[in-house]
DSSP file (Angstrom, degrees, kcal/mol; ACC not computed):
  #  RESIDUE AA STRUCTURE BP1 BP2  ACC     N-H-->O    O-->H-N    N-H-->O    O-->H-N    TCO  KAPPA ALPHA  PHI   PSI    X-CA   Y-CA   Z-CA
    1    1 A X     >        0   0    0      0, 0.0     4,-1.9     0, 0.0     5,-0.2   0.000 360.0 360.0 360.0 -47.5  104.0   57.0   93.3
    2    2 A X  H  >  +     0   0    0      1,-0.2     4,-2.2     2,-0.2     5,-0.2   0.884 360.0  54.9 -59.9 -38.9  105.2   60.6   93.2
    3    3 A X  H  > S+     0   0    0      1,-0.2     4,-3.2     2,-0.2     5,-0.4   0.907 106.4  50.5 -62.1 -42.5  101.9   61.8   94.6
    4    4 A X  H  > S+     0   0    0      1,-0.2     4,-1.9     2,-0.2    -1,-0.2   0.885 110.3  50.5 -63.8 -38.4  102.3   59.4   97.6
    5    5 A X  H  < S+     0   0    0     -4,-1.9    -1,-0.2     2,-0.2    -2,-0.2   0.898 118.6  37.9 -64.7 -39.2  105.8   60.7   98.3
    6    6 A X  H  < S+     0   0    0     -4,-2.2    -2,-0.2    -5,-0.2    -1,-0.2   0.897 133.8  19.4 -80.8 -41.7  104.7   64.3   98.2
    7    7 A X  H  < S-     0   0    0     -4,-3.2    -3,-0.2     1,-0.2    -2,-0.2   0.418 108.6-108.0-114.4  -0.6  101.3   64.1   99.9
    8    8 A X    ><  -     0   0    0     -4,-1.9     3,-1.0    -5,-0.4    -1,-0.2  -0.058  52.4 -45.5  92.3 163.2  101.4   60.8  101.8
    9    9 A X  T 3  S+     0   0    0      1,-0.2     3,-0.1    -4,-0.1    -5,-0.0  -0.326 124.4  13.8 -66.8 148.8   99.7   57.5  101.2
   10   10 A X  T 3  S+     0   0    0      1,-0.2     2,-0.5    -2,-0.0    -1,-0.2   0.786  83.9 170.7  57.7  31.1   96.0   57.6  100.4
   11   11 A X    <   -     0   0    0     -3,-1.0     2,-0.5     2,-0.0    -1,-0.2  -0.594  11.8-172.3 -74.1 124.2   96.1   61.3   99.7
   12   12 A X        -     0   0    0     -2,-0.5     2,-0.4    -3,-0.1    -3,-0.0  -0.980   4.2-175.2-119.8 125.3   92.9   62.5   98.2
   13   13 A X        -     0   0    0     -2,-0.5     2,-0.1     4,-0.0    -2,-0.0  -0.904  23.2-122.5-120.2 145.4   92.7   66.0   96.9
   14   14 A X     >  -     0   0    0     -2,-0.4     4,-2.3     1,-0.1     5,-0.2  -0.361  34.7-106.4 -74.8 165.8   89.9   68.0   95.5
   15   15 A X  H  > S+     0   0    0      1,-0.2     4,-2.4     2,-0.2     5,-0.2   0.889 122.8  53.0 -60.2 -38.5   90.2   69.5   92.1
   16   16 A X  H  > S+     0   0    0      2,-0.2     4,-2.7     1,-0.2    -1,-0.2   0.904 108.4  49.2 -64.9 -41.6   90.6   72.9   93.7
   17   17 A X  H  > S+     0   0    0      2,-0.2     4,-2.5     1,-0.2     5,-0.2   0.903 111.2  49.8 -64.2 -40.6   93.4   71.6   96.0
   18   18 A X  H  X S+     0   0    0     -4,-2.3     4,-2.3     2,-0.2    -2,-0.2   0.928 112.3  47.8 -62.8 -44.9   95.2   70.1   93.0
   19   19 A X  H  X S+     0   0    0     -4,-2.4     4,-2.3     1,-0.2    -2,-0.2   0.927 112.6  48.2 -61.9 -45.9   94.9   73.3   91.0
   20   20 A X  H  X S+     0   0    0     -4,-2.7     4,-2.2     1,-0.2    -1,-0.2   0.897 112.6  48.1 -64.2 -40.5   96.1   75.5   93.9
   21   21 A X  H  X S+     0   0    0     -4,-2.5     4,-2.6     2,-0.2    -1,-0.2   0.886 110.3  52.0 -67.5 -37.5   99.1   73.2   94.6
   22   22 A X  H  X S+     0   0    0     -4,-2.3     4,-2.3    -5,-0.2    -2,-0.2   0.910 110.2  48.6 -64.3 -41.2  100.0   73.2   90.9
   23   23 A X  H  X S+     0   0    0     -4,-2.3     4,-2.3     2,-0.2    -2,-0.2   0.899 111.4  50.0 -63.8 -40.3   99.9   77.0   90.9
   24   24 A X  H  X S+     0   0    0     -4,-2.2     4,-2.0     2,-0.2    -2,-0.2   0.910 111.3  48.3 -65.3 -42.0  102.1   77.1   94.0
   25   25 A X  H  X S+     0   0    0     -4,-2.6     4,-1.5     1,-0.2    -2,-0.2   0.905 111.0  51.0 -63.9 -41.1  104.6   74.7   92.4
   26   26 A X  H  X S+     0   0    0     -4,-2.3     4,-0.6     1,-0.2    -2,-0.2   0.901 109.1  50.7 -63.1 -40.8  104.7   76.7   89.2
   27   27 A X  H >< S+     0   0    0     -4,-2.3     3,-0.8     1,-0.2    -1,-0.2   0.875 108.1  53.1 -64.5 -37.3  105.4   79.9   91.2
   28   28 A X  H 3< S+     0   0    0     -4,-2.0    -1,-0.2     1,-0.2    -2,-0.2   0.818 105.4  55.2 -66.5 -29.8  108.2   78.2   93.1
   29   29 A X  H 3< S+     0   0    0     -4,-1.5    -1,-0.2    -5,-0.1    -2,-0.2   0.633  80.9 109.0 -78.8 -13.8  109.8   77.2   89.7
   30   30 A X  S << S-     0   0    0     -3,-0.8     5,-0.1    -4,-0.6    -3,-0.0  -0.457  81.7-108.0 -66.1 129.3  109.8   80.8   88.5
   31   31 A X    >>  -     0   0    0     -2,-0.2     4,-1.5     1,-0.1     3,-0.6  -0.271  20.1-126.9 -59.7 142.7  113.5   82.0   88.4
   32   32 A X  H 3> S+     0   0    0      1,-0.2     4,-2.3     2,-0.2     5,-0.2   0.846 106.8  59.3 -61.4 -35.5  114.3   84.6   91.1
   33   33 A X  H 3> S+     0   0    0      1,-0.2     4,-2.0     2,-0.2    -1,-0.2   0.841 103.1  52.9 -66.4 -30.1  115.7   87.1   88.6
   34   34 A X  H <> S+     0   0    0     -3,-0.6     4,-2.2     2,-0.2    -1,-0.2   0.911 108.8  49.9 -66.7 -41.4  112.3   87.2   86.8
   35   35 A X  H  X S+     0   0    0     -4,-1.5     4,-2.7     1,-0.2    -2,-0.2   0.907 109.9  50.8 -62.8 -41.1  110.6   87.9   90.1
   36   36 A X  H  X S+     0   0    0     -4,-2.3     4,-2.8     2,-0.2    -1,-0.2   0.888 108.9  51.6 -64.1 -39.1  113.1   90.7   90.8
   37   37 A X  H  X S+     0   0    0     -4,-2.0     4,-2.5     2,-0.2    -1,-0.2   0.920 111.5  46.9 -62.2 -43.5  112.4   92.2   87.4
   38   38 A X  H  X S+     0   0    0     -4,-2.2     4,-2.6     2,-0.2    -2,-0.2   0.929 114.1  47.7 -64.3 -45.3  108.7   92.2   88.0
   39   39 A X  H  X S+     0   0    0     -4,-2.7     4,-2.6     1,-0.2    -2,-0.2   0.907 112.7  48.8 -62.7 -42.0  109.2   93.7   91.5
   40   40 A X  H  X S+     0   0    0     -4,-2.8     4,-2.3     2,-0.2    -1,-0.2   0.905 112.5  48.0 -65.3 -41.3  111.5   96.4   90.1
   41   41 A X  H  X S+     0   0    0     -4,-2.5     4,-2.3     2,-0.2    -2,-0.2   0.911 113.1  47.9 -65.8 -41.9  109.1   97.3   87.4
   42   42 A X  H  X S+     0   0    0     -4,-2.6     4,-2.5     2,-0.2    -2,-0.2   0.906 111.9  49.8 -65.2 -41.1  106.2   97.4   89.8
   43   43 A X  H  X S+     0   0    0     -4,-2.6     4,-2.4     2,-0.2    -2,-0.2   0.896 110.8  49.9 -64.6 -39.9  108.2   99.6   92.2
   44   44 A X  H  X S+     0   0    0     -4,-2.3     4,-2.1     2,-0.2    -2,-0.2   0.913 111.9  47.5 -65.2 -42.1  109.2  102.0   89.4
   45   45 A X  H  X S+     0   0    0     -4,-2.3     4,-2.5     2,-0.2    -2,-0.2   0.906 111.5  50.9 -65.4 -40.7  105.6  102.3   88.2
   46   46 A X  H  X S+     0   0    0     -4,-2.5     4,-2.5     1,-0.2    -2,-0.2   0.910 109.9  50.1 -62.5 -41.8  104.4  102.9   91.8
   47   47 A X  H  X S+     0   0    0     -4,-2.4     4,-2.4     2,-0.2    -1,-0.2   0.896 110.8  49.6 -63.5 -40.1  107.0  105.6   92.3
   48   48 A X  H  X S+     0   0    0     -4,-2.1     4,-2.2     2,-0.2    -2,-0.2   0.920 112.6  46.7 -64.9 -43.8  106.0  107.3   89.0
   49   49 A X  H  X S+     0   0    0     -4,-2.5     4,-2.4     2,-0.2    -2,-0.2   0.876 111.3  52.0 -66.9 -37.3  102.3  107.2   90.1
   50   50 A X  H  X S+     0   0    0     -4,-2.5     4,-2.5     2,-0.2    -2,-0.2   0.925 109.7  49.1 -63.7 -43.8  103.2  108.5   93.5
   51   51 A X  H  X S+     0   0    0     -4,-2.4     4,-2.2     2,-0.2    -2,-0.2   0.903 110.3  51.3 -62.7 -40.7  105.1  111.4   92.0
   52   52 A X  H  X S+     0   0    0     -4,-2.2     4,-2.3     1,-0.2    -1,-0.2   0.920 110.3  49.4 -60.4 -43.8  102.1  112.2   89.7
   53   53 A X  H  X S+     0   0    0     -4,-2.4     4,-2.7     1,-0.2    -2,-0.2   0.891 108.0  53.7 -62.2 -40.6   99.9  112.2   92.8
   54   54 A X  H  X S+     0   0    0     -4,-2.5     4,-2.4     2,-0.2    -1,-0.2   0.914 109.6  48.0 -60.4 -43.0  102.2  114.5   94.6
   55   55 A X  H  X S+     0   0    0     -4,-2.2     4,-1.5     1,-0.2    -2,-0.2   0.915 112.5  48.6 -64.4 -42.9  102.1  117.0   91.7
   56   56 A X  H  <>S+     0   0    0     -4,-2.3     5,-2.9     2,-0.2     4,-0.2   0.910 111.6  49.7 -63.4 -42.1   98.3  116.8   91.5
   57   57 A X  H ><5S+     0   0    0     -4,-2.7     3,-1.7     1,-0.2    -2,-0.2   0.922 109.2  51.0 -64.2 -43.8   98.0  117.4   95.3
   58   58 A X  H 3<5S+     0   0    0     -4,-2.4    -1,-0.2     1,-0.3    -2,-0.2   0.817 107.5  55.0 -62.8 -29.2  100.3  120.4   95.2
   59   59 A X  T 3<5S-     0   0    0     -4,-1.5    -1,-0.3    -5,-0.2    -2,-0.2   0.468 125.3-104.1 -82.7  -1.0   98.2  121.8   92.4
   60   60 A X  T < 5S+     0   0    0     -3,-1.7     2,-1.0    -4,-0.2    -3,-0.2   0.567  83.4 127.1  93.2   9.0   95.1  121.5   94.6
   61   61 A X     >< +     0   0    0     -5,-2.9     4,-2.3     1,-0.2     5,-0.2  -0.664  20.9 162.1-102.0  78.4   93.6  118.4   92.9
   62   62 A X  H  > S+     0   0    0     -2,-1.0     4,-2.5     1,-0.2    -1,-0.2   0.859  74.8  54.0 -65.0 -35.7   93.1  116.1   95.9
   63   63 A X  H  > S+     0   0    0      2,-0.2     4,-1.7    -3,-0.2    -1,-0.2   0.921 111.4  44.1 -66.1 -44.0   90.7  113.9   93.9
   64   64 A X  H  > S+     0   0    0      2,-0.2     4,-2.0     1,-0.2    -2,-0.2   0.890 113.6  51.3 -66.1 -39.8   93.2  113.3   91.1
   65   65 A X  H  X S+     0   0    0     -4,-2.3     4,-2.7     1,-0.2     5,-0.2   0.910 106.6  54.5 -63.0 -42.4   96.0  112.7   93.6
   66   66 A X  H  X S+     0   0    0     -4,-2.5     4,-2.4     1,-0.2    -1,-0.2   0.907 107.4  50.4 -58.4 -43.2   93.9  110.2   95.4
   67   67 A X  H  X S+     0   0    0     -4,-1.7     4,-2.3     2,-0.2    -1,-0.2   0.914 110.7  49.2 -62.0 -43.3   93.3  108.3   92.2
   68   68 A X  H  X S+     0   0    0     -4,-2.0     4,-2.1     2,-0.2    -2,-0.2   0.918 111.7  48.4 -63.3 -43.1   97.1  108.3   91.4
   69   69 A X  H  X S+     0   0    0     -4,-2.7     4,-1.4     1,-0.2    -1,-0.2   0.899 112.2  48.6 -65.1 -39.8   98.0  107.0   94.9
   70   70 A X  H  X S+     0   0    0     -4,-2.4     4,-0.7    -5,-0.2    -1,-0.2   0.872 109.5  52.5 -68.7 -35.2   95.4  104.3   94.7
   71   71 A X  H >< S+     0   0    0     -4,-2.3     3,-0.9     1,-0.2     4,-0.5   0.887 106.0  54.9 -63.7 -37.6   96.7  103.3   91.3
   72   72 A X  H >X S+     0   0    0     -4,-2.1     4,-1.6     1,-0.2     3,-1.3   0.834  98.0  63.4 -64.5 -31.8  100.2  103.1   92.9
   73   73 A X  H 3< S+     0   0    0     -4,-1.4    -1,-0.2     1,-0.3    -2,-0.2   0.758  91.0  65.5 -65.1 -23.6   98.8  100.7   95.5
   74   74 A X  T << S+     0   0    0     -3,-0.9    -1,-0.3    -4,-0.7    -2,-0.2   0.772 107.0  42.9 -67.0 -23.4   98.0   98.2   92.7
   75   75 A X  T <4 S+     0   0    0     -3,-1.3     2,-0.3    -4,-0.5    -2,-0.2   0.807 131.4  13.3 -90.5 -34.4  101.8   98.0   92.2
   76   76 A X     <  -     0   0    0     -4,-1.6     3,-0.4     1,-0.1    -1,-0.3  -0.928  54.2-175.1-148.5 118.3  102.9   97.8   95.8
   77   77 A X  S    S+     0   0    0     -2,-0.3    -1,-0.1     1,-0.2    -4,-0.1   0.613  78.5  63.7 -87.1 -13.6  100.6   97.2   98.7
   78   78 A X        +     0   0    0     38,-0.1     2,-0.6    31,-0.0    -1,-0.2  -0.217  65.9 113.3-113.4  43.1  103.2   97.7  101.5
   79   79 A X    >>  -     0   0    0     -3,-0.4     4,-1.3     1,-0.1     3,-0.8  -0.912  43.7-167.7-114.4 103.6  104.2  101.3  101.1
   80   80 A X  H 3> S+     0   0    0     -2,-0.6     4,-2.3     1,-0.2     5,-0.2   0.802  84.8  65.1 -63.1 -27.2  103.1  103.3  104.2
   81   81 A X  H 3> S+     0   0    0      1,-0.2     4,-2.5     2,-0.2    -1,-0.2   0.888  99.7  52.1 -61.5 -38.3  103.8  106.6  102.4
   82   82 A X  H <> S+     0   0    0     -3,-0.8     4,-2.4     1,-0.2    -1,-0.2   0.923 110.1  47.7 -63.6 -43.2  101.1  105.9   99.9
   83   83 A X  H  X S+     0   0    0     -4,-1.3     4,-2.3     2,-0.2    -1,-0.2   0.873 111.0  51.6 -66.6 -35.6   98.5  105.2  102.6
   84   84 A X  H  X S+     0   0    0     -4,-2.3     4,-2.1     2,-0.2    -2,-0.2   0.918 111.0  47.8 -64.8 -42.8   99.6  108.4  104.4
   85   85 A X  H  X S+     0   0    0     -4,-2.5     4,-2.3     2,-0.2    -2,-0.2   0.887 110.7  51.6 -65.1 -38.2   99.1  110.4  101.2
   86   86 A X  H  X S+     0   0    0     -4,-2.4     4,-2.9     2,-0.2    -1,-0.2   0.913 108.1  52.3 -63.1 -42.2   95.7  108.7  100.7
   87   87 A X  H  X S+     0   0    0     -4,-2.3     4,-2.3     1,-0.2    -2,-0.2   0.908 109.1  49.9 -60.8 -41.6   94.7  109.7  104.2
   88   88 A X  H  X S+     0   0    0     -4,-2.1     4,-2.2     2,-0.2    -1,-0.2   0.923 112.0  47.2 -64.1 -44.2   95.7  113.3  103.5
   89   89 A X  H  X S+     0   0    0     -4,-2.3     4,-1.9     1,-0.2    -2,-0.2   0.930 111.8  50.6 -61.8 -45.2   93.7  113.4  100.3
   90   90 A X  H  <>S+     0   0    0     -4,-2.9     5,-3.5     1,-0.2    -1,-0.2   0.879 108.7  52.4 -62.5 -37.4   90.7  111.8  102.0
   91   91 A X  H ><5S+     0   0    0     -4,-2.3     3,-1.5     3,-0.2    -1,-0.2   0.933 109.4  48.8 -62.1 -45.5   90.9  114.4  104.8
   92   92 A X  H 3<5S+     0   0    0     -4,-2.2    -1,-0.2     1,-0.3    -2,-0.2   0.825 112.8  48.1 -63.5 -30.5   90.9  117.2  102.2
   93   93 A X  T 3<5S-     0   0    0     -4,-1.9    -1,-0.3    -5,-0.2    -2,-0.2   0.346 116.3-117.5 -90.6   6.0   87.9  115.6  100.5
   94   94 A X  T < 5S+     0   0    0     -3,-1.5     2,-0.8     1,-0.2    -3,-0.2   0.820  71.6 137.4  59.4  35.2   86.2  115.2  103.9
   95   95 A X     >< +     0   0    0     -5,-3.5     4,-2.1     1,-0.2    -1,-0.2  -0.678  22.9 166.9-103.3  73.3   86.1  111.4  103.7
   96   96 A X  H  >  +     0   0    0     -2,-0.8     4,-2.4     1,-0.2    -1,-0.2   0.818  67.1  52.9 -68.0 -35.3   87.2  111.0  107.3
   97   97 A X  H  > S+     0   0    0      2,-0.2     4,-2.3     1,-0.2    -1,-0.2   0.914 112.0  47.2 -65.8 -41.1   86.4  107.3  107.7
   98   98 A X  H  > S+     0   0    0      2,-0.2     4,-2.4     1,-0.2    -2,-0.2   0.880 110.9  52.9 -65.3 -37.4   88.5  106.5  104.6
   99   99 A X  H  X S+     0   0    0     -4,-2.1     4,-2.3     2,-0.2    -2,-0.2   0.911 110.0  47.7 -64.0 -42.5   91.3  108.8  106.0
  100  100 A X  H  X S+     0   0    0     -4,-2.4     4,-2.6     2,-0.2    -2,-0.2   0.918 111.7  49.7 -64.9 -43.6   91.2  107.0  109.3
  101  101 A X  H  X S+     0   0    0     -4,-2.3     4,-2.1     1,-0.2    -2,-0.2   0.911 112.4  47.5 -62.2 -42.7   91.4  103.6  107.6
  102  102 A X  H  X S+     0   0    0     -4,-2.4     4,-2.3     2,-0.2    -1,-0.2   0.897 111.8  50.6 -66.5 -39.7   94.3  104.7  105.4
  103  103 A X  H  X S+     0   0    0     -4,-2.3     4,-2.2     2,-0.2    -2,-0.2   0.922 110.4  49.2 -63.1 -44.2   96.1  106.1  108.4
  104  104 A X  H  X S+     0   0    0     -4,-2.6     4,-2.5     1,-0.2    -2,-0.2   0.894 110.3  50.9 -62.2 -40.0   95.6  102.8  110.4
  105  105 A X  H  X S+     0   0    0     -4,-2.1     4,-2.3     2,-0.2    -1,-0.2   0.902 108.1  52.3 -65.3 -40.6   96.9  100.8  107.4
  106  106 A X  H  X S+     0   0    0     -4,-2.3     4,-2.5     1,-0.2    -1,-0.2   0.913 111.1  47.9 -60.4 -42.5  100.0  103.0  107.2
  107  107 A X  H  X S+     0   0    0     -4,-2.2     4,-2.1     2,-0.2     6,-0.3   0.916 109.3  52.6 -64.6 -43.8  100.7  102.4  110.9
  108  108 A X  H  <>S+     0   0    0     -4,-2.5     5,-2.3     1,-0.2     6,-0.8   0.930 113.6  43.8 -57.3 -46.0  100.2   98.7  110.6
  109  109 A X  H ><5S+     0   0    0     -4,-2.3     3,-1.0     1,-0.2    -2,-0.2   0.935 114.1  48.1 -67.0 -46.5  102.7   98.5  107.7
  110  110 A X  H 3<5S+     0   0    0     -4,-2.5    -1,-0.2     1,-0.3    -2,-0.2   0.789 114.3  47.0 -69.1 -25.9  105.3  100.7  109.3
  111  111 A X  T 3<5S-     0   0    0     -4,-2.1    -1,-0.3    -5,-0.2    -2,-0.2   0.468 111.5-120.8 -91.4  -3.0  105.1   98.9  112.6
  112  112 A X  T < 5S+     0   0    0     -3,-1.0    -3,-0.2    -4,-0.5    -4,-0.1   0.741  76.9 123.4  73.5  22.9  105.3   95.5  110.9
  113  113 A X      < +     0   0    0     -5,-2.3     2,-0.2    -6,-0.3    -4,-0.2   0.443  47.9  93.4 -95.1   0.5  102.0   94.2  112.2
  114  114 A X  S    S-     0   0    0     -6,-0.8     2,-0.6    -5,-0.1   -36,-0.0  -0.634  80.3-116.2 -93.7 153.1  100.5   93.5  108.8
  115  115 A X              0   0    0     -2,-0.2    -2,-0.1     1,-0.1    -6,-0.0  -0.769 360.0 360.0 -85.8 120.8  100.7   90.2  107.1
  116  116 A X              0   0    0     -2,-0.6    -1,-0.1    -4,-0.1   -39,-0.1   0.443 360.0 360.0 -90.0 360.0  102.7   90.5  103.9
């Protein structure tokens, strides 16, 4: 009965659809303060990794800085500063296509044209 209310009469779902909907429902049930804690922790880790990358870059280690900035992206995907820093490192390492891609991504994010 509950299934019909939620998905309509004669609703037939594949196992994958059932799994995906269950995951979505579970995510909706997660308390907001837990999500904020996770976001705050991820943001703090990203900031620490970015600072580490800045120090490495200033010391002349563009390759090490690039690794730190990319590690920071695992924590937060929507920080245009990280992509700008990655572009600068890639330019120094003569990885011009990667530099262009990172620059374009920074622009997309800062202009709000990316899907979050």
